[in-house]
N, C-alpha and C positions, 0 to 999 in steps of 0.2 A: 504494500500500500504506500501511497505517496507521503503519508504522514508518519511512517514507521520510525523515522529517525528523530521526530520531534518529541521532546520530553516535557511533560507538564507536572508540576508539583502542586498539590492541593492541600494546604494546611487548614485544619478545622479544629475547633474546640471540642466538638462532640461528634461521635460516630457510633453506629450500632455496636452494642445493644442499647446505647443511650437513646433517649426519646427527645425529640425536638426538631425544629425545622431543618437545620444543617445536617442532622443525623439522618433525615429522610432524603434530603437533596443530594448530598455529596456522593452516596453510593450510586444514585441514578446517573448523574452526569459523568462520574468516573467510569462506570461500566460502558456508557455510550461512547465516550471518547476513546476508550480502549478498543472497542469494536471498530471504530473509524481508523484505527491504526496508530493512535498516539501511545506513547509510553508514559503511563500515568502512575504516579506515586501519591498516596494520601498520607499525611502526617497528622497525628492526633494525640490528645491526652486520653488515657483510658484507666479504668479501675482494675482491669486484669489484662492478661496477654491476648486471650482469645485467638491463639495461633491456629487452632483447628478451623474455627469459623472463617478466619481471614483467607485460608487456602481455597475457599469457595469463590472468591472474587477473581475477576480476570485482570486485576491490577494489584500493585503492591500496597500493603498497609504497614506503616511504621508507627508503633505506639510507644509513648512514654508514660510511665505510671504516675497517676495523679497523687498517689499516697506518699510520694517522695517528699522530703523536706522542701519547702517552697524555693529556697535559694538554690539547693542542689538540683531541683527539677528544672528551674529556669536556665541554669548554666548547662545542664545536660541537654535540654531541648535546643538551646542555642547552638551547641556543638553538633547535634544531629542535623539541624536545619542548615548549618554551614556546609556540612558534607553533601547534603541533598541539593541545595540551591546552586552550588557552583557547577553542577553538572546538568542543569535543566535549561530549556529555552524560554520557559514562561512560568510564572507563579500566579496561580489563581486562588487567592486567599479567601477562605471562608471563616477564618479565625487566625490567631497569632499574627495579627496585622503588623504591629510595630517591628517585631523581630524580623519578620519576613521582608518588610520594606527596606530596613537597614542593610540586610544582606543582599537584596536585589541591587541596591545602590552600589555596593562594593563590587559586585560582579557584573554590573550594567545589564541586568536582566529585567524585562518588562514585568510590571506588577499590576494585576487586575484584582479588584476586590468585589466580593458579594457581601452585602450587609443586610441584616434583618432587624436591626435595632441599634440602640445607643449603648455601647458597652459601659461607658462611665456612669450613665444613669442606672443601668442594671446593677452594677457593682455598688453604687450608692444606696439603691433600694435594698439589696441583700444585706448590707452592713448596717442598715438603719440610719444612714447619714442624710437621707432626704425622704420626705413623704410627698414630694411634688410629682405630678404626672410628667410624662416625657416632654410635652410641649412647654410647660412652664419651667422645667429644668433648664432648657436651652438658654434662657435669658436671666436665670436667677443668679444672685450673688453667691459666690463659692469660696470656700476656704482655699488656702494656698495648695494644700494637698489635692483637693478636688479639681482645682484649676489645672494642676499638673497631670492628673489622671485624665481629665477631659481633653487636654491637648494631646496626650500620648495616644488616646483612642481615635481622635479625629484627624490628626496629622497624616497618618498613612492613607486615609480616604481622600484627603485633599491632593495627595501626591500620586495617586493611582492613575494609570493610563486611562482606565475606564472603571466605572462603578456600576454594578448590577444590583438592582433592588427588586423586591417582589410585589410592590404596590406603588400606585401613584401618590398615595398619602406619604410614603417614606421618601419618594423622590422630591416632593415639595418641601418636606422637612429639612433634608440635608442640603438642598439647594438654597433654602432661605437662611438656615442657621449655621451651616458648616462651611460656607464659602466654596462649595463645589459647583462648578459651572453646570447649568442644566443640560447643556448638550453633551456633557461628559457622563451623564447618568442614563442608563438604559433600564426601562421597566420590562422585566421578563417574568410573567406570572409563574408561580409554582404550579406543579401539575400533579395529577394522581391517576394512575392506572393500576388495576389490581395486579399483584405480583403473582408470578407463576408458582412460587413456593408457599403460597398461603395454606394454612392448615386450620381445621376446625378446633375451636376451644369450647368445650361444653361447660356453661355456667351452671351453678347449683340451682335447684328449683327456687322460684320466687317465694318470698314471704309477704310481698306487697304487690299491689296492682300494677304500679308503674316502676320502671327501672331507668334511672338516669345514669349517664356516664360522663366523666371528665378525664381527659388525657392531657397532661401537661407537666412540665417541671414544677416542683412544689417550691415556688419562689414568691416573694411578696406581691409582685404586680399581677399575679394570677388571681389573687384575692379569694383563695379557696376557703378561708375562714368564714366568709359571708355565705358561701354556698352551703357549707356544713351547718351553719347556724340557721339558714333558711329551711333546711330539710326537716328540722324539728317541728316546723309549723305545717308540714305537708304530710298528712296522715297516711296517704296511699303511695308514697314515693320512697324508694330506696336509692342509694347512690353508690356507684362503683368509681373509685379513684385509681387511675393508673399513672405511675410516675414516681420519681424520687426527687429529692432536693432538700435544701437546708431547713425548710419549713415542716418537714414530714412529722417529726416528733411533736412539735407544737400542735399540728392539726390532729394527730392521734389523741393527744391529751384533751383537746377541745371536744372531739367526738365522745370520748369517754366521760368527760365532765357533764356533757349534755344528755348522757344516757342513750347515745345513738349507736352503740356497738353492733346492734342488729340491722340498723338502717344504713350505716356508712361502712363500706368495705374497702380497705386499702390493699390493692393488688401488688403494689411496688412496681418494679420493672418487668415488663412482659415482652417477650420476643415479638418483633414486628410481624412475623408470619401469622400471629394469632389476632392481631389488632382488628382487622376487618371483620373477622368472625364475631369477636366480642361486641363491636359496635352494632353489628346487625341484629344482635339479640337484645338490644336495649331500645327503649321507646323514644328517647331523645338525648341529644348531646348538649352539654352545658359548658359555656366558656364565659367566665366572669372577669376577664382581664381588664386592667386599666390601660394596657397597651398590647398591640399585636402588629407585626409587620404585614404578613398575610398568613393566617394560621393554616398550616398544612393539615392539621387534624380535622378542621372543618371540611376541607375538600374530601377527606376520607369518609366523613360522616354523610355528606351529600351523596357520594358514590354508593354508600351502603343504604341509601334512602332512609336515613335516620334524621328526623327533624333537628334543627339547631336552635338553641336559645343562647344568644351571645350579646355581649355589650357592644355598643356602637362606637368602637374606638379603633384608631389606626387604620389598617387596611382590611379589617374584618368585613366591612360593608361591601368590599369588592369580591368577597369569597363565596357569597351565596345570595339568593334573591329573597329579600325581606318580604314576608307574607306568603311566599310560595314554597320555599324550602326550609323556612324557619322564621324566627322572630328576632329582630334587633331590639335591644332595650337600652335604656340609659343606666349608668351606674347608680345603684340604690342601696339602701340598707337591707338587712336580712328579711325583715317583715315584708317590704315591698317586693323583694326578689321572690319570696315564697308565693306571692300573688301571681307573679309572672310564670312561675313553675306550674302553678295550678292552671293558669290560662293555657299553656302549651299542652298540658295533659288533656284538656277538654277539646283540643283541636287536632289531636294526633292524626285522625283519619282524613283531615282536610288538606294536608300538605301534598304538593305535586312535585315530582322529580322527573326532569327530562334529560336523560343522559347525553343525548346528541348535542343539546345546547351547552351542557356542562363541559363536554369534551372539546367543543369548538373554542371555548374560552380558555380552558385549562388543559389543552392538548399536550400530552407528553412529547409528541413529535415536535410541536411548535416550540416548547421550552428547550428541548435538547438541541434542535437545529439552530435556533436563535442564539443560544449560548455558544455553540461551536463557531458560528459565523463571527461573533464578536472576538472570540479567542483567536481565531484564524487571522483576523485583521491585525492582531498584535504580534502574533508569533512569526509572521513573515513566511516566505517561501523556503 
């Protein structure tokens, strides 16, 4: 193939079995680029080695253990990236932006970035340094440390040859606040097609009439504490939560304190091959975030013909049709959220899903070919 000598490195913060947008996107684009003849290597942080799982990919996966001491991990990852980047033709970063850009500058290699959010805001939310939403955070007064973190996370995006984002909302945000020229930003929607290796996961029999599901990292801006609190007011609804994150123990304690051990079930991390099956056995999907770039899990829910109840933030409104495939709501307290949950249970049978229209907008082929075209323009002949 004409691309066989072109080497692309894709650094990412998360990768399967992790759950999250990049963990869904990176395997898709890496597999496609490899089929097109590119020599693709993925670099990621990981909880374990997963050597056996990685052998199933048609591209190389290089993992660094998250559990390493922070300084040791950063130095070791910098060393590994140094060895990888000096031998590639292009870096397509989905994470590790600052380290990757600095090394690209040293070796004069093109740097393209795909972003799905604001890392400095996410870090500040995780550490409790801010309770502002992502929009207000952009113009807020910051401590010296936060200013440095903010600069370090945004500088690589400003210096990228091109930036890919999954929604027009995010394009407008980084164009307005990050000083990235609008013509340097490409909106390429995430996509969803059922995987060939999907397997059935049999859920235990229901104890309640309706079953809701939430799939996300358990981080502050997902606002899962409000979802759990709302469930206590919904007599006929139980909730499945899939995902891991720093908020997990806090959320488990909340469910226990509210006496919801039978109504709220924490599944932890679940292999992606089972996700579609699990979603399909639930009555509706709930997303209560204060921010989303373009939620991949919503695409999966629509494909499974499971109605969506989601907050109208970020690019979420671009991911499904309000009133037809689900309901968009404004952020609210648990009591009002419980009323919205009751509303969607009453309308379960009224939602309509048209897969042809869905695939026209979120076509896997469109996402893959559009991304390759942009990479090809930068990688050269």
